[in-house]
MARMI-721554 format. One line per field, with one value per atom (N, C-alpha, C): residue number from 1; residue in one letter; chain; y, x, z. Coordinates in pm, whole numbers, plus 50000, padded with zeros to 5 digits. Each point is the difference from the previous one (the first is absolute). Example, Ala and Ser with C-alpha at 12.3 -4.5 7.8 and 13.67 -1.06 7.14 Angstrom:
n = 1,1,1,2,2,2;
res = A,A,A,S,S,S;
chain = A,A,A,A,A,A;
yy = 49431,50119,50120,50105,50119,50109;
xx = 51319,49911,50090,49965,50082,49923;
zz = 50780,50000,50000,49928,50006,50073;
This chain:
n = 1,1,1,2,2,2,3,3,3,4,4,4,5,5,5,6,6,6,7,7,7,8,8,8,9,9,9,10,10,10,11,11,11,12,12,12,13,13,13,14,14,14,15,15,15,16,16,16,17,17,17,18,18,18,19,19,19,20,20,20,21,21,21,22,22,22,23,23,23,24,24,24,25,25,25,26,26,26,27,27,27,28,28,28,29,29,29,30,30,30,31,31,31,32,32,32,33,33,33,34,34,34,35,35,35,36,36,36,37,37,37,38,38,38,39,39,39,40,40,40,41,41,41,42,42,42,43,43,43,44,44,44,45,45,45,46,46,46,47,47,47,48,48,48,49,49,49,50,50,50,51,51,51,52,52,52,53,53,53,54,54,54,55,55,55,56,56,56,57,57,57,58,58,58,59,59,59,60,60,60,61,61,61,62,62,62,63,63,63,64,64,64,65,65,65,66,66,66,67,67,67,68,68,68,69,69,69,70,70,70,71,71,71,72,72,72,73,73,73,74,74,74,75,75,75,76,76,76,77,77,77,78,78,78,79,79,79,80,80,80,81,81,81,82,82,82,83,83,83,84,84,84,85,85,85,86,86,86,87,87,87,88,88,88,89,89,89,90,90,90,91,91,91,92,92,92,93,93,93,94,94,94,95,95,95,96,96,96,97,97,97,98,98,98,99,99,99,100,100,100,101,101,101,102,102,102,103,103,103,104,104,104,105,105,105,106,106,106,107,107,107,108,108,108,109,109,109;
res = M,M,M,E,E,E,I,I,I,F,F,F,M,M,M,T,T,T,G,G,G,G,G,G,T,T,T,G,G,G,F,F,F,V,V,V,G,G,G,T,T,T,Y,Y,Y,L,L,L,A,A,A,K,K,K,R,R,R,L,L,L,I,I,I,S,S,S,E,E,E,G,G,G,H,H,H,T,T,T,V,V,V,S,S,S,I,I,I,L,L,L,T,T,T,Q,Q,Q,A,A,A,L,L,L,N,N,N,G,G,G,T,T,T,E,E,E,L,L,L,K,K,K,M,M,M,T,T,T,E,E,E,I,I,I,T,T,T,Y,Y,Y,L,L,L,I,I,I,G,G,G,N,N,N,P,P,P,T,T,T,I,I,I,K,K,K,G,G,G,K,K,K,W,W,W,Q,Q,Q,E,E,E,A,A,A,I,I,I,R,R,R,D,D,D,N,N,N,D,D,D,V,V,V,I,I,I,I,I,I,N,N,N,L,L,L,A,A,A,G,G,G,A,A,A,S,S,S,I,I,I,F,F,F,S,S,S,R,R,R,W,W,W,T,T,T,R,R,R,L,L,L,S,S,S,V,V,V,L,L,L,F,F,F,M,M,M,I,I,I,S,S,S,L,L,L,S,S,S,L,L,L,F,F,F,I,I,I,I,I,I,P,P,P,P,P,P,K,K,K,G,G,G,P,P,P,S,S,S,D,D,D,S,S,S,L,L,L,W,W,W,Y,Y,Y,S,S,S,L,L,L,S,S,S;
chain = A,A,A,A,A,A,A,A,A,A,A,A,A,A,A,A,A,A,A,A,A,A,A,A,A,A,A,A,A,A,A,A,A,A,A,A,A,A,A,A,A,A,A,A,A,A,A,A,A,A,A,A,A,A,A,A,A,A,A,A,A,A,A,A,A,A,A,A,A,A,A,A,A,A,A,A,A,A,A,A,A,A,A,A,A,A,A,A,A,A,A,A,A,A,A,A,A,A,A,A,A,A,A,A,A,A,A,A,A,A,A,A,A,A,A,A,A,A,A,A,A,A,A,A,A,A,A,A,A,A,A,A,A,A,A,A,A,A,A,A,A,A,A,A,A,A,A,A,A,A,A,A,A,A,A,A,A,A,A,A,A,A,A,A,A,A,A,A,A,A,A,A,A,A,A,A,A,A,A,A,A,A,A,A,A,A,A,A,A,A,A,A,A,A,A,A,A,A,A,A,A,A,A,A,A,A,A,A,A,A,A,A,A,A,A,A,A,A,A,A,A,A,A,A,A,A,A,A,A,A,A,A,A,A,A,A,A,A,A,A,A,A,A,A,A,A,A,A,A,A,A,A,A,A,A,A,A,A,A,A,A,A,A,A,A,A,A,A,A,A,A,A,A,A,A,A,A,A,A,A,A,A,A,A,A,A,A,A,A,A,A,A,A,A,A,A,A,A,A,A,A,A,A,A,A,A,A,A,A,A,A,A,A,A,A,A,A,A,A,A,A,A,A,A,A,A,A;
yy = 48823,50045,50037,49997,49996,50120,50120,50089,50097,50043,49984,50193,50071,50112,50087,50088,50111,50090,50063,50166,49935,49807,49945,50034,50107,49989,50156,50066,50085,50029,50167,50054,49978,49994,49921,49870,49915,49879,49913,50073,49886,49959,50131,49960,49933,50072,49851,49909,49923,49838,49966,50084,49967,49901,50150,49917,49922,49994,49848,49919,49981,49928,49856,50149,49990,49953,49986,49993,49919,49867,49899,50023,50047,49999,49985,49928,50073,50058,50037,50159,49973,50036,49960,50224,49992,50191,49952,50069,50079,50095,50028,50093,49999,50073,50041,49994,49922,49936,50029,49882,49988,50002,50164,50097,49898,49921,49931,50010,50148,50026,49942,49963,49920,49905,49974,49855,49931,49930,49843,49933,49979,49903,49892,49925,49837,50019,50055,50037,50171,50034,50069,49951,50035,49902,50197,49987,50128,49895,50108,50027,50097,49956,50111,50045,50112,50073,50175,50010,50150,49990,50083,50001,50041,50074,50069,49952,49827,49980,49880,49870,49865,49938,49899,49883,49928,49877,49899,50034,50056,50052,50004,50053,49964,49930,49796,49927,49968,50074,49955,50064,50059,50082,49928,49919,49900,49889,50043,49858,50081,50132,50073,50101,50001,50057,50097,50062,50183,50049,50065,50115,50103,50111,50106,50102,50134,50052,50078,50037,50075,50063,49997,50029,50128,50105,50127,50053,50118,50152,49996,50029,50038,50200,49997,50093,50125,49964,50069,50064,50071,50018,50203,50007,50189,49953,50016,49927,50194,49919,50115,49909,50031,50005,49858,49947,49889,49905,50013,49891,49912,50133,50020,49919,50016,49901,49889,49958,49888,49909,50071,49927,49940,50093,49947,49889,50020,49897,49894,49965,49873,49938,50142,49960,49932,50049,49991,49814,49979,49821,49919,49910,49900,49873,49938,49784,49948,49974,49916,49841,49967,49912,49877,49925,49897,49838,50041,49907,49928,49956,49938,50188,50071,50089,50040,49915,50083,50107,49962,50127,50080,50073,50136,50049,50179,50049,50120,50086,50112,50042,50149,50069,50097,50058,50117,50082,50018,50012,50153;
xx = 51045,49978,49823,49997,49833,49971,49911,49963,49896,49987,49869,50037,49896,49997,49854,50031,49834,50047,49852,50015,50024,49987,50026,49851,49967,49847,50018,50105,50006,50156,49947,50093,50108,50111,50112,49976,49958,49978,49966,49940,49977,50102,50062,50170,50116,50005,50046,49990,49900,49918,50030,50016,50020,50183,50044,50145,50104,49882,50067,49948,49911,49914,50098,50104,50038,50101,50060,50077,50062,49862,49952,49944,49976,49993,49844,49951,49839,49907,49921,49950,49877,49942,49945,49941,49835,49999,49852,50019,49861,49979,49899,49928,49845,49927,49886,49900,49977,49924,50030,49894,50103,49858,50063,49875,50046,50045,50044,50037,50142,50134,50047,49978,50165,50065,50178,50038,49929,50023,49920,50117,50106,50169,49952,50002,49992,50104,50130,50106,49986,49793,49970,49939,49979,49913,49882,49882,50000,49961,50012,49908,49920,49821,49961,50037,49976,50013,50053,50009,50024,50157,50041,50165,50047,49856,50036,49854,49972,49911,50065,50035,50051,49930,50003,49944,50095,49890,50077,50107,49967,50168,50093,50004,50113,50099,49936,50033,50077,50005,50030,50191,50037,50107,50062,50003,50129,50046,49916,50038,50077,50073,50134,50056,50096,50067,50079,49884,50066,49835,50007,49804,50045,49887,50025,49898,49983,49921,49997,49863,49989,49858,50003,49851,50022,49854,49986,49934,49984,49893,49989,50036,49979,50095,50032,50044,49967,49895,50024,49802,49994,49863,50092,49892,49996,50042,50183,50058,49911,49979,49949,50079,49919,50041,50049,49822,49984,50056,50020,50029,50113,50064,50206,50013,49868,50088,49928,49888,49950,50091,50104,50124,50071,50073,50147,49935,49822,49983,49978,50037,49965,50083,50185,50160,50024,49917,50050,50026,49851,49932,50112,50008,50125,49958,50075,49943,50089,50117,50065,50037,50064,49964,50051,49926,50008,50095,50041,50060,50207,50105,50046,50085,50131,50012,50120,49969,50077,49814,49966,49871,49993,49981,50059,49789,50077,49827,50036,49941,50041,49826,49997,49868,50068,49911,49993,49862,49954,49867,50013;
zz = 49469,50165,50071,50089,50021,50074,49959,49938,50110,50087,50016,50021,49896,49972,50081,50042,50056,49838,49946,49961,49848,49979,49878,49882,50030,49832,50034,50021,49983,49880,49889,50047,49887,50165,49990,50022,50048,50095,49895,49831,49848,50009,49978,49895,50086,50109,50094,49984,50007,49992,49897,49915,49857,49975,50017,49988,50122,50088,50116,49931,49963,49908,49898,49958,49774,50052,50152,50114,49992,50074,50011,50176,50053,50145,49951,50095,50074,50038,49986,50120,50092,50087,50088,50009,49984,49999,50089,50075,50107,49971,49942,49938,50048,50073,50091,49901,49837,49971,49857,49900,49833,49912,49905,49956,49880,49954,49850,49920,50044,49924,50023,50103,50066,49869,50002,49885,50083,49862,49971,49973,50058,50051,50086,49981,50045,50150,49962,50108,50147,49972,50095,50096,50110,50087,50041,50020,50061,50126,50132,50128,50005,50026,50054,50151,50047,50132,49974,50195,49944,50165,49899,50082,50154,49967,50181,50082,49981,50060,50039,50066,50038,49932,49938,49966,49851,49947,50060,49830,49936,49945,50013,50130,50094,50029,49951,49976,49884,49865,49897,49981,50110,49985,50062,50091,50040,49879,49871,49838,49971,49986,49985,49978,49953,49999,49940,49967,50010,50016,50102,49961,50038,49845,49951,50095,50021,50020,49923,49862,49939,50054,50086,50050,50061,49945,50047,49887,50112,49884,49875,49914,49864,50003,49936,50003,49872,49951,49879,50122,50112,50018,50075,50041,50043,50218,49964,50076,50213,50069,50124,50063,50152,50112,50089,49910,50103,49871,49830,49948,49981,50022,50082,50136,50094,50121,50006,49887,49942,49923,49940,49850,50129,50113,50045,50140,50051,50007,50060,49779,49951,49973,49987,49973,50139,50137,50061,50074,49914,50065,49946,50081,49953,50024,49932,50113,49965,50075,50019,49956,49887,49935,50143,49978,50102,49963,49912,49897,49986,49972,50051,50025,50108,49957,49923,49828,49871,49980,50034,49938,49964,49914,50012,49980,49976,49993,49940,49903,49916,50060,49977,50115,49839,49935,49892,49964,50145,49994,50015;
């Protein structure tokens, strides 16, 4: 299957991408920037973009069977009222798939 993932360069996303590839899937990962520590695998395509801003990356969603949202703020920091509100706002941001009606959407942020 073709899988589109946000947050694929994070702790959970890195391991999930490896697992999905080992099972024969291809993965497209939306990231805000490449820093050189990303997985170097031919089955992974990296798209540069911000998931909270409309952009060309949204066109790539149509070509995927599954969408997985792992993007979010790190939980490994001091929690303040503002940081909690920010995390809630990230989890409410949903992009409906524009593919076939059997497309799947997972949000784990």
